[in-house]
C-alpha positions as CSV (number, residue, x, y, z in Angstrom):
1,M,0.0,0.1,0.0
2,K,1.2,3.6,-0.8
3,T,0.0,7.0,-0.1
4,G,0.1,10.1,-2.0
5,R,-1.7,13.3,-3.3
6,I,-4.0,13.4,-6.2
7,I,-2.6,16.0,-8.3
8,K,-4.8,15.5,-11.5
9,S,-7.9,13.8,-12.4
10,I,-9.2,13.1,-15.7
11,S,-12.1,10.7,-16.8
12,G,-11.7,8.3,-14.0
13,D,-7.9,8.3,-14.0
14,Y,-6.2,9.9,-10.7
15,S,-2.6,11.0,-10.7
16,V,-1.1,10.4,-7.4
17,Q,2.2,12.0,-6.4
18,T,4.3,9.9,-4.0
19,E,7.9,10.2,-2.6
20,D,9.0,7.6,-5.5
21,G,7.0,9.2,-8.6
22,V,3.6,9.7,-9.9
23,Y,1.1,6.7,-10.2
24,I,-2.1,6.6,-12.3
25,T,-4.6,5.1,-10.2
26,K,-8.3,4.3,-10.5
27,A,-11.0,4.3,-7.7
28,R,-12.5,1.2,-6.3
29,G,-16.1,0.5,-6.7
30,L,-16.8,1.1,-2.9
31,F,-16.4,4.8,-3.1
32,R,-19.6,4.9,-5.3
33,K,-21.4,2.9,-2.7
34,K,-20.3,5.5,-0.2
35,K,-21.5,8.5,-2.4
36,T,-18.3,10.0,-2.7
37,S,-15.4,10.0,-5.0
38,P,-11.4,10.9,-4.9
39,T,-10.8,14.4,-5.4
40,V,-7.7,16.4,-6.5
41,G,-5.8,17.5,-3.4
42,D,-7.0,14.3,-1.6
43,I,-4.4,12.4,0.6
44,V,-5.1,8.8,-0.6
45,D,-3.8,5.2,0.3
46,F,-3.6,2.9,-2.9
47,Q,-2.9,-0.7,-3.7
48,V,-0.3,-1.0,-6.4
49,E,-1.1,-3.2,-9.1
50,N,1.8,-2.7,-11.4
51,E,4.9,-0.5,-11.9
52,T,2.7,2.8,-12.7
53,G,-0.8,2.0,-11.6
54,G,-2.8,0.8,-8.7
55,Y,-6.5,1.5,-7.2
56,I,-7.1,3.8,-4.4
57,Q,-8.7,2.1,-1.1
58,H,-9.0,4.9,1.2
59,I,-9.2,8.7,1.2
60,H,-7.8,10.8,4.3
61,E,-10.0,13.0,6.1
62,R,-10.1,16.5,4.3
63,E,-9.8,19.7,6.1
64,N,-12.1,21.2,3.3
65,I,-13.7,20.6,0.0
66,L,-14.4,23.1,-2.9
67,L,-17.3,21.4,-4.7
68,R,-17.1,23.7,-8.0
69,P,-14.3,23.0,-9.3
70,P,-13.5,19.8,-7.0
71,V,-10.4,20.5,-5.2
72,S,-9.8,19.4,-1.3
73,N,-7.4,20.2,1.4
74,I,-7.2,24.1,0.4
75,N,-5.1,26.6,2.0
76,K,-6.3,30.0,0.0
77,V,-8.2,30.5,-2.8
78,I,-7.2,33.5,-5.2
79,V,-10.1,35.3,-6.4
80,V,-8.9,36.8,-9.7
81,M,-10.8,39.8,-11.4
82,S,-9.5,42.0,-14.0
83,A,-9.2,45.7,-14.2
84,V,-10.4,45.7,-18.0
85,E,-11.8,43.2,-20.6
86,P,-13.8,42.0,-18.5
87,E,-14.1,45.2,-16.5
88,L,-14.2,44.6,-12.6
89,S,-17.6,43.9,-11.0
90,Q,-17.9,44.4,-7.4
91,Q,-20.9,42.5,-7.2
92,L,-19.3,39.7,-8.7
93,L,-16.4,39.8,-6.7
94,D,-18.5,39.7,-3.5
95,R,-20.1,36.8,-4.7
96,F,-17.0,35.0,-5.3
97,L,-15.9,36.0,-1.7
98,V,-19.2,34.6,0.0
99,V,-18.5,31.2,-1.7
100,V,-14.9,31.0,-0.8
101,H,-15.9,31.8,2.8
102,S,-18.7,29.1,2.7
103,Y,-16.0,26.5,2.3
104,N,-14.2,27.9,5.4
105,I,-11.3,29.0,3.2
106,S,-9.3,32.2,3.4
107,P,-9.7,34.2,0.0
108,V,-7.3,36.6,-1.6
109,I,-8.4,39.2,-4.1
110,C,-6.1,39.6,-6.9
111,V,-6.8,42.2,-9.9
112,T,-5.0,41.6,-13.3
113,K,-4.7,43.8,-16.2
114,K,-3.3,46.8,-14.6
115,D,-1.0,47.6,-17.7
116,L,-4.3,47.9,-19.7
117,A,-6.2,49.9,-17.3
118,T,-6.0,53.9,-17.6
119,D,-4.7,56.0,-14.8
120,E,-8.3,56.8,-13.5
121,Q,-9.5,53.3,-13.7
122,S,-6.2,52.1,-11.8
123,A,-6.8,54.6,-9.0
124,Q,-10.4,53.7,-8.5
125,I,-9.2,49.9,-8.2
126,K,-6.3,50.8,-5.6
127,Q,-9.1,52.8,-3.6
128,L,-11.6,49.8,-4.0
129,L,-8.8,47.2,-2.7
130,N,-7.9,49.4,0.3
131,E,-11.5,49.2,1.0
132,Y,-11.0,45.3,1.1
133,K,-7.7,45.6,3.0
134,M,-9.5,47.5,5.7
135,I,-11.8,44.8,6.6
136,G,-8.9,42.2,6.4
137,Y,-8.6,40.8,3.0
138,E,-5.2,40.5,1.4
139,T,-5.3,42.1,-1.9
140,I,-2.9,42.3,-5.0
141,F,-3.0,44.4,-8.4
142,V,-0.9,43.2,-11.2
143,G,-0.2,43.7,-14.7
144,N,1.6,41.5,-17.4
145,D,5.0,43.3,-16.8
146,D,5.2,42.8,-13.0
147,D,7.4,40.1,-11.6
148,L,4.9,37.4,-10.1
149,S,7.5,35.8,-8.1
150,L,7.2,38.9,-5.7
151,T,3.6,39.0,-5.7
152,I,2.0,35.3,-6.2
153,K,5.0,33.1,-5.6
154,P,5.0,33.8,-1.6
155,L,1.4,32.9,-1.4
156,I,1.8,29.5,-2.7
157,K,2.3,27.4,0.4
158,G,-0.1,24.2,0.6
159,I,-2.8,24.0,-2.1
160,I,-3.7,27.4,-3.6
161,V,-6.5,27.7,-5.9
162,L,-7.1,30.2,-8.7
163,S,-10.7,31.1,-9.4
164,G,-12.5,33.7,-11.2
165,Q,-14.7,34.1,-14.3
166,S,-13.1,33.2,-17.5
167,G,-11.0,35.6,-19.3
168,V,-9.6,37.4,-16.4
169,G,-6.0,36.2,-17.1
170,K,-5.7,32.9,-14.8
171,S,-4.1,30.7,-17.5
172,S,-1.6,33.5,-18.4
173,M,-0.7,33.7,-14.6
174,M,-0.1,30.2,-14.6
175,N,2.1,30.3,-17.7
176,R,4.3,33.2,-16.4
177,L,4.6,31.2,-13.1
178,F,5.4,27.9,-15.0
179,E,7.2,28.9,-18.4
180,D,6.9,25.6,-19.6
181,L,3.4,25.1,-19.3
182,N,2.1,26.8,-22.1
183,I,-1.6,26.4,-20.9
184,E,-4.0,27.2,-24.0
185,T,-5.3,30.7,-23.3
186,N,-8.3,32.1,-25.7
187,K,-9.0,35.8,-26.5
188,I,-12.0,37.3,-25.0
189,S,-14.9,36.8,-27.1
190,K,-16.0,40.3,-27.6
191,A,-19.6,39.4,-28.1
192,L,-20.0,37.6,-25.0
193,N,-17.4,39.7,-23.2
194,R,-16.2,36.7,-21.5
195,G,-13.4,34.0,-22.2
196,K,-14.1,30.7,-23.7
197,H,-14.0,27.7,-21.4
198,T,-10.0,26.8,-22.0
199,T,-9.5,24.7,-18.9
200,R,-11.1,21.5,-18.8
201,H,-9.8,19.6,-15.8
202,V,-8.4,20.5,-12.4
203,E,-4.5,19.8,-11.9
204,L,-2.1,20.8,-9.3
205,F,1.2,22.2,-10.6
206,E,4.0,21.8,-8.0
207,M,6.1,24.9,-6.7
208,E,8.8,25.3,-4.2
209,D,6.3,25.3,-1.0
210,G,3.0,23.8,-2.4
211,F,0.5,23.6,-5.4
212,L,-1.2,25.9,-7.7
213,A,-4.2,24.7,-8.9
214,D,-5.4,25.4,-12.4
215,T,-9.3,25.2,-12.4
216,P,-12.0,25.5,-15.0
217,G,-12.9,28.9,-15.5
218,F,-16.7,29.6,-14.4
219,S,-18.7,32.6,-14.3
220,A,-22.0,30.9,-12.8
221,L,-21.5,30.7,-9.0
222,D,-23.1,28.0,-6.9
223,F,-24.9,29.2,-3.8
224,S,-27.1,26.1,-3.3
225,H,-25.2,24.9,-0.1
226,I,-25.4,28.1,1.5
227,E,-28.4,28.8,3.8
228,K,-29.7,32.4,4.1
229,E,-29.2,32.5,7.8
230,D,-25.5,31.7,7.4
231,L,-24.9,34.5,5.0
232,T,-24.1,37.1,7.6
233,N,-21.3,35.0,8.6
234,Y,-19.3,35.4,5.3
235,F,-19.4,39.5,5.6
236,P,-16.4,40.0,7.7
237,E,-17.5,43.6,8.5
238,F,-20.4,42.4,9.7
239,E,-19.1,40.1,12.0
240,E,-17.6,42.8,14.3
241,V,-21.0,44.5,14.9
242,K,-23.5,41.8,14.7
243,S,-23.3,40.8,18.4
244,E,-24.7,44.7,19.2
245,C,-27.8,43.9,17.2
246,K,-31.0,43.8,19.4
247,F,-32.2,40.3,18.1
248,R,-29.5,37.4,18.1
249,N,-31.0,35.9,14.9
250,C,-30.9,39.2,13.1
251,T,-30.8,39.2,9.4
252,H,-30.1,42.8,9.2
253,I,-32.8,43.4,6.9
254,N,-36.1,44.4,8.5
255,E,-35.3,44.1,12.3
256,P,-35.1,47.1,14.5
257,K,-32.2,48.2,16.6
258,C,-29.7,46.5,14.0
259,A,-26.0,47.2,14.5
260,V,-25.0,46.2,10.9
261,K,-27.4,48.7,9.7
262,T,-26.0,51.4,11.6
263,L,-22.5,50.5,10.6
264,I,-23.4,50.9,6.6
265,E,-24.1,54.4,7.3
266,E,-20.3,54.9,8.1
267,R,-19.2,54.5,4.5
268,E,-20.0,54.0,1.1
269,F,-18.2,50.8,0.7
270,Y,-20.1,49.3,3.4
271,K,-23.6,50.3,1.8
272,T,-22.4,48.6,-1.4
273,R,-21.5,45.4,0.1
274,Y,-24.6,45.6,2.1
275,N,-26.8,45.9,-0.8
276,H,-25.0,43.2,-2.4
277,Y,-25.7,41.0,0.7
278,V,-29.5,41.8,0.6
279,A,-29.4,40.7,-3.1
280,L,-28.0,37.5,-2.4
281,F,-30.2,36.8,0.7
282,E,-33.2,37.3,-1.3
283,E,-31.7,35.2,-4.1
284,I,-31.2,32.3,-1.7
285,Q,-34.7,33.1,0.2
286,N,-36.5,32.8,-3.2
287,R,-34.6,29.7,-4.7
288,K,-36.9,26.7,-5.1
289,V,-37.0,24.2,-2.4
290,R,-35.3,20.9,-3.5
291,Y,-37.0,17.7,-2.3
């Protein structure tokens, strides 16, 4: 029996990295019965069947698992947005941050294409990132001419996932960090104003102190696992004051003497974030009940 980490998964074949090389393994049928399956990032035990292959017998307990795209044992998620093409949407950014928080993972905000932004756009983005920094987020603003070994590389300890809508520069970032990768990148489709889906499987790429995951670009975020009562936990600025609300289970929407509603009067940034919270709360409240 050998133990290793799954670094790639394609059509039922799991590449497991061990101390003595990579084995291509398959999952035993027992996982189907348990209604689970091995995931990139998992530490697994497998039975060696030949020199390069085997069958996965056991999945070690996970620290966390991101469902879409499926990756486990993640240390941080770098939420990648672009300054332009597509233009940064704060509402979309907040939605990504909520999803990352909901899996109990720390998000880092990274804005790309700094070199393509006008001075005015750059100033606005720096101001916005400063607001996020003040509520505790780690933020990065990079252009194509920046040295990523100074900004992104120091973050890569453990498993780091790049996420964000298509076309924001995730694959370009990977190519610059791993010069021999040459991940396929597609130009933005102007008609759709979003990138074509160029990444088709999840894979971990090893760096000095950890792994960087290249994940399929997606713009549809899944909130189906989030309950409306939990949503308030995913806005860090609410956390600091919500214990002062009159009602313990305050949703910060219609209740009187709500400390969060007092807080949002302080800064325009808080108001914008609060509006995104309310929109998402209503979206979750109005979703169809699944039986």
